[in-house]
N, C-alpha and C positions, 0 to 999 in steps of 0.2 A: 209231700209238696207242701212249701209255704207260701205264702203270696203277699206281695209288696203293694202295698196301700201308699199313696201320697201322703196323706195327714195322718194315718193310723199306724203306720210302720208295718211289721209283719203280723199277718194273721194265719193262724195254722187251719187244717182242714177240721170240718164239723165231725164229731163223732158219727158210728155207722148208726143207721137206723134200723140194723136187724134186732129180730127178738132174742139170738143167740150170739154168743161171742164165738168166733171162729178162732182156733188153735193159733199162738202165735208161734212157735215150732214144734217140728216133730222128728224124730228119728226114722220113723216108719213110711211118711209120705210128705209130701208137698204142701207147705203152706206160705200164704202169701197176700197180699192186699193192693189195692188200687186207690187212688183219689181219682172220683169221677165229678164231674159239673163242672159250671164255671165258677169264676173267682176262687176263692180259696179251696172249693170244693169240698166232697162229703167222703169220709173213708170208707171201703166196703170190703170185709175180709173174704178170702178163700180157701177153701181145704184141702184142693187139688189142683193140678195145673188143667185138668180138662175144665173146672169152676172158673179159672182165672181167663183163660181163652173163650169161654163161654160168656163172662160178663163182657169182655171187650165186644165181641161180635153181637152180641143183644145191645151194649150201651150206644154202639155208633152204627146201628142198623138207622135208615131214615124213618122208621115207623116207630121207634122207640121213645118217649115221652119221658121217662124214669124207670129207675131200676133200684130195687132193694134185695139185700140178700137174709138168708134165715128169718122167714116168715113163720112165724107160728100158727098152725091150725089143729085142732082139737077134731078127732074122727073116731067113730068107734067100729068095732068088729062086728062079726057074725053073732056075736053072743050077748051084744051091747055094752061093752066094755070100751070106754075112752082112753085115748092115748093122744099125746102132743107127737102133730109130725111138723118138721121143719122144712120148707118149704125153700130149697137151694138158692133159687133165683126167682124173683118175681116181675115182671115188666109191665108196667103201663103203656099202652099204645097213644098215638096220637090220635084214634079213634075213640078212645074211652075205653076200648075192652083191655083188661088185665089177666097175664098169660102167667102160669105157674110154670117152672121149671126144674125138674129131680134131675140132677147131673151126677152120673155115675159110669164108669166104665164098661163098656157091651161085656164084657166079659163077668161081670157082676151084678149084671142086671136078669137074675134069676126068673124063673117063671113064676115063683110064689113072690117076689120083688115086684114086677109089674102086676100079679093079680092084686095087691096089696095099696099100688099108687091107683090101680082103676077104682077100687072103693074111695081111695079119698078123692078122688077127679071127680067122682059121681056126687059125692057128699058136699064137695065144694062149691062145684056147681049149683047144686041146688040150694046152697045159702046163699046163693049171689056172692061166694068170697073170690071165685075166678070165674072167668069165662071158659078157659082150658087149662088144663095141665099135662104136660109133655114131658117125655123122656129125652135127655138129652146127652149124647155119647161121644166119643171121640167122632163116630162115624158124620157127626154134624158140625164136624169143625172144615169149613174151605177155608185152603190154604192163602188163595186169593184175597177172600175178605178178611182174613185173621191179618194177612200183611196190611192190606190198608186201614183195617181198625186201630193196631198200633201205631200206625203212622199217624192218623187222627188223632190219637190219644199224645205221643209225644209233642205234636204240635198244637195243643189246643189252648195254650196260651197266648192271648190277643197281643197284636204288636200295633202300638198306636201309629205309628210311622208307615209301615208296609201296608197294613191292612185297609188303609182309606185308597192307599195308590192300586191295589189290586183291584177293589170293588170299582172303580172308574175305569181301568182296563176291561173287567167284565162287562160292563155296561154297555160297550163299543162291540161286543160281540153280535153279528148276523149270523145266526145259523150254527156251525159248530168249527171249533178250533183246536189246537191242541194246548195243551199244559205249557209247553216251552214256548208257544206263540206267546201268549199272556205275559210269562215270566218275563220274556224279551219287551214287552210292550211297558213292562214295571221300570226296566232299567234297574233292577235291583238284585238279579241273580240270585242267589240263597235265600234272601229275604223273602223276595219274590215269590219264590218255589213254596216256601212255607204259608206264605198269603194265601196263594191260589188252592193250596191243599185245604186249606181253612174255609175257603168258598164251597168248596166239593163237600167237605163235611158239612158245613152248616145248610146244606139244600138250593144254594144260590146258583151252583154248576151241578149237573149230573155225567155220569160217564156216559159215554156212547155205546161201550161194551165193557163186559165185565172181566176187568183186568186189572194189574200191579197199576198202579198209580205212580206214572214217570215221566220226563219230560214229551214223548212221544205219546201220552194218554189223549186222546180225542174227549172232549168234553162239550157241552152244549149249554147255554144259560136258560135256566128254569124260570127264575123270577128278577126284577131288578135290585139293585143293592139301595 
Protein backbone atom coordinates (compact mmCIF):
# COMPACT_ATOMS: atom_id res chain seq x y z
CA UNK A 1 0.00 0.00 0.00
CA UNK A 2 1.23 3.48 -0.77
CA UNK A 3 0.02 6.51 1.15
CA UNK A 4 -0.69 9.96 -0.30
CA UNK A 5 0.54 13.00 1.63
CA UNK A 6 -0.65 16.49 0.79
CA UNK A 7 2.84 18.00 0.77
CA UNK A 8 5.13 15.04 0.18
CA UNK A 9 3.49 13.01 -2.58
CA UNK A 10 3.42 9.22 -2.20
CA UNK A 11 5.27 7.51 0.63
CA UNK A 12 5.85 3.74 0.53
CA UNK A 13 5.48 1.48 3.60
CA UNK A 14 8.41 1.08 5.97
CA UNK A 15 10.45 -2.11 5.65
CA UNK A 16 9.68 -5.10 7.85
CA UNK A 17 11.14 -4.98 11.37
CA UNK A 18 11.61 -8.77 11.49
CA UNK A 19 15.02 -10.37 12.00
CA UNK A 20 14.48 -12.80 9.12
CA UNK A 21 13.04 -12.16 5.68
CA UNK A 22 10.05 -14.27 4.76
CA UNK A 23 9.90 -15.89 1.32
CA UNK A 24 8.63 -13.82 -1.57
CA UNK A 25 7.24 -16.88 -3.33
CA UNK A 26 7.14 -20.66 -3.04
CA UNK A 27 5.87 -23.58 -5.11
CA UNK A 28 5.18 -25.61 -1.97
CA UNK A 29 3.36 -23.31 0.44
CA UNK A 30 1.54 -20.00 0.82
CA UNK A 31 3.56 -16.79 1.15
CA UNK A 32 2.25 -13.30 1.55
CA UNK A 33 2.52 -9.95 3.22
CA UNK A 34 0.51 -7.24 4.94
CA UNK A 35 0.94 -3.53 5.51
CA UNK A 36 -0.03 -2.70 9.08
CA UNK A 37 -0.19 0.49 11.10
CA UNK A 38 -1.20 4.07 10.49
CA UNK A 39 -0.33 6.32 7.56
CA UNK A 40 2.09 4.55 5.20
CA UNK A 41 2.36 1.59 7.60
CA UNK A 42 4.99 -1.14 8.04
CA UNK A 43 5.43 -4.28 5.98
CA UNK A 44 4.89 -7.65 7.66
CA UNK A 45 5.76 -10.85 5.79
CA UNK A 46 4.09 -14.23 6.24
CA UNK A 47 5.17 -17.75 5.30
CA UNK A 48 1.77 -19.45 5.54
CA UNK A 49 -1.95 -18.79 5.28
CA UNK A 50 -2.30 -19.42 9.02
CA UNK A 51 0.37 -16.77 9.70
CA UNK A 52 -1.56 -14.26 7.59
CA UNK A 53 -4.81 -14.99 9.42
CA UNK A 54 -3.02 -14.94 12.77
CA UNK A 55 -1.39 -11.60 11.96
CA UNK A 56 -4.76 -10.05 11.16
CA UNK A 57 -6.41 -11.49 14.26
CA UNK A 58 -3.64 -10.36 16.57
CA UNK A 59 -3.11 -6.92 15.02
CA UNK A 60 -6.78 -5.98 15.21
CA UNK A 61 -7.43 -7.46 18.64
CA UNK A 62 -8.31 -4.57 20.99
CA UNK A 63 -5.48 -5.46 23.40
CA UNK A 64 -2.71 -5.36 20.76
CA UNK A 65 -0.44 -2.32 20.62
CA UNK A 66 2.20 -3.60 18.18
CA UNK A 67 3.00 -6.70 16.13
CA UNK A 68 6.34 -7.86 14.67
CA UNK A 69 7.16 -11.02 12.75
CA UNK A 70 10.21 -13.33 12.72
CA UNK A 71 11.89 -12.18 15.93
CA UNK A 72 15.21 -13.94 16.70
CA UNK A 73 15.75 -15.61 20.07
CA UNK A 74 18.85 -17.62 21.00
CA UNK A 75 18.15 -20.73 23.08
CA UNK A 76 20.13 -23.79 24.18
CA UNK A 77 19.24 -27.47 24.26
CA UNK A 78 19.84 -30.04 27.01
CA UNK A 79 23.49 -30.34 25.88
CA UNK A 80 24.14 -26.62 26.19
CA UNK A 81 24.33 -26.08 22.43
CA UNK A 82 22.89 -22.76 21.26
CA UNK A 83 20.47 -22.25 18.36
CA UNK A 84 18.56 -19.36 16.84
CA UNK A 85 14.78 -19.66 16.85
CA UNK A 86 12.70 -17.17 14.87
CA UNK A 87 9.43 -16.48 16.67
CA UNK A 88 6.76 -16.17 14.00
CA UNK A 89 4.78 -13.36 15.65
CA UNK A 90 5.43 -11.20 18.70
CA UNK A 91 2.58 -9.05 20.00
CA UNK A 92 3.03 -6.21 22.47
CA UNK A 93 -0.18 -5.60 24.38
CA UNK A 94 -1.63 -2.39 25.72
CA UNK A 95 -0.81 -3.53 29.28
CA UNK A 96 2.88 -3.84 28.34
CA UNK A 97 3.08 -7.64 28.20
CA UNK A 98 4.87 -9.26 25.25
CA UNK A 99 3.47 -12.52 23.84
CA UNK A 100 5.26 -14.69 21.29
CA UNK A 101 3.46 -17.06 18.92
CA UNK A 102 4.77 -20.10 17.08
CA UNK A 103 2.41 -20.53 14.11
CA UNK A 104 2.03 -24.06 12.73
CA UNK A 105 -0.74 -26.35 11.47
CA UNK A 106 -1.90 -28.74 14.19
CA UNK A 107 -0.92 -31.77 12.11
CA UNK A 108 2.71 -30.54 12.10
CA UNK A 109 2.83 -29.66 15.80
CA UNK A 110 4.48 -32.92 16.88
CA UNK A 111 5.25 -33.83 20.46
CA UNK A 112 8.96 -33.19 19.84
CA UNK A 113 8.17 -29.75 18.39
CA UNK A 114 6.01 -28.82 21.37
CA UNK A 115 8.74 -29.97 23.76
CA UNK A 116 11.18 -27.69 21.91
CA UNK A 117 8.73 -24.77 22.24
CA UNK A 118 8.36 -25.48 25.96
CA UNK A 119 12.14 -25.21 26.41
CA UNK A 120 12.28 -21.98 24.39
CA UNK A 121 9.34 -20.58 26.37
CA UNK A 122 11.03 -21.31 29.69
CA UNK A 123 14.24 -19.58 28.62
CA UNK A 124 12.50 -16.61 26.96
CA UNK A 125 10.45 -15.89 30.09
CA UNK A 126 13.47 -16.37 32.39
CA UNK A 127 15.41 -13.82 30.32
CA UNK A 128 12.45 -11.38 30.31
CA UNK A 129 12.43 -11.60 26.52
CA UNK A 130 8.76 -12.65 26.51
CA UNK A 131 5.98 -12.80 29.07
CA UNK A 132 4.47 -15.85 27.37
CA UNK A 133 5.04 -18.05 24.31
CA UNK A 134 2.11 -19.83 22.70
CA UNK A 135 1.37 -22.24 19.86
CA UNK A 136 -1.06 -20.79 17.30
CA UNK A 137 -2.82 -23.24 14.95
CA UNK A 138 -5.82 -23.25 12.63
CA UNK A 139 -7.93 -24.14 15.69
CA UNK A 140 -7.27 -20.63 17.04
CA UNK A 141 -8.76 -18.93 13.98
CA UNK A 142 -12.29 -17.74 14.81
CA UNK A 143 -14.21 -17.13 11.54
CA UNK A 144 -16.21 -14.25 13.06
CA UNK A 145 -13.15 -12.48 14.48
CA UNK A 146 -11.25 -13.05 11.22
CA UNK A 147 -14.09 -11.53 9.18
CA UNK A 148 -14.09 -8.43 11.37
CA UNK A 149 -10.27 -8.18 11.34
CA UNK A 150 -10.27 -8.28 7.53
CA UNK A 151 -12.95 -5.59 7.53
CA UNK A 152 -10.92 -3.36 9.87
CA UNK A 153 -7.84 -3.91 7.73
CA UNK A 154 -9.57 -3.08 4.45
CA UNK A 155 -11.09 0.13 5.88
CA UNK A 156 -8.12 1.33 7.94
CA UNK A 157 -7.34 4.38 5.79
CA UNK A 158 -9.01 7.45 7.37
CA UNK A 159 -11.54 9.62 5.57
CA UNK A 160 -11.10 13.31 6.40
CA UNK A 161 -14.70 14.05 5.46
CA UNK A 162 -16.68 11.05 6.75
CA UNK A 163 -14.80 10.31 9.98
CA UNK A 164 -15.65 13.58 11.79
CA UNK A 165 -19.30 13.17 10.82
CA UNK A 166 -19.33 9.60 12.20
CA UNK A 167 -17.64 10.75 15.41
CA UNK A 168 -20.31 13.38 15.91
CA UNK A 169 -23.04 10.77 15.39
CA UNK A 170 -21.25 8.45 17.83
CA UNK A 171 -21.12 11.14 20.52
CA UNK A 172 -24.91 11.36 20.42
CA UNK A 173 -25.29 7.68 21.36
CA UNK A 174 -26.87 6.98 24.74
CA UNK A 175 -26.88 3.29 25.62
CA UNK A 176 -26.82 0.99 22.62
CA UNK A 177 -27.66 1.46 18.96
CA UNK A 178 -27.00 -0.29 15.68
CA UNK A 179 -24.35 0.30 13.06
CA UNK A 180 -27.11 1.03 10.57
CA UNK A 181 -28.69 3.68 12.81
CA UNK A 182 -25.36 5.48 13.11
CA UNK A 183 -24.82 5.28 9.36
CA UNK A 184 -28.27 6.76 8.81
CA UNK A 185 -27.38 9.65 11.13
CA UNK A 186 -24.33 10.43 9.03
CA UNK A 187 -26.41 10.40 5.81
CA UNK A 188 -23.27 9.17 4.05
CA UNK A 189 -24.36 5.60 3.20
CA UNK A 190 -21.26 3.58 2.29
CA UNK A 191 -18.82 6.26 3.45
CA UNK A 192 -20.72 6.42 6.73
CA UNK A 193 -20.60 2.64 7.19
CA UNK A 194 -16.84 2.59 6.65
CA UNK A 195 -16.36 5.44 9.11
CA UNK A 196 -18.47 3.69 11.77
CA UNK A 197 -16.44 0.49 11.31
CA UNK A 198 -13.27 2.50 11.92
CA UNK A 199 -14.76 3.75 15.20
CA UNK A 200 -15.29 0.13 16.24
CA UNK A 201 -11.75 -0.73 15.24
CA UNK A 202 -10.33 2.22 17.20
CA UNK A 203 -12.24 1.20 20.33
CA UNK A 204 -14.60 4.18 20.44
CA UNK A 205 -17.48 1.76 19.87
CA UNK A 206 -17.69 -1.86 20.99
CA UNK A 207 -19.84 -4.74 19.86
CA UNK A 208 -22.65 -5.78 22.19
CA UNK A 209 -22.32 -9.37 20.94
CA UNK A 210 -19.55 -11.32 19.27
CA UNK A 211 -20.77 -11.28 15.67
CA UNK A 212 -19.89 -10.21 12.16
CA UNK A 213 -20.13 -6.46 11.73
CA UNK A 214 -23.17 -5.55 9.63
CA UNK A 215 -25.76 -2.77 9.63
CA UNK A 216 -27.85 -4.73 12.13
CA UNK A 217 -24.94 -5.13 14.58
CA UNK A 218 -25.58 -3.54 17.98
CA UNK A 219 -22.84 -1.33 19.40
CA UNK A 220 -22.25 0.74 22.54
CA UNK A 221 -20.12 3.84 22.94
CA UNK A 222 -16.99 3.22 25.00
CA UNK A 223 -15.52 6.70 25.07
CA UNK A 224 -16.18 10.12 23.60
CA UNK A 225 -14.36 11.14 20.44
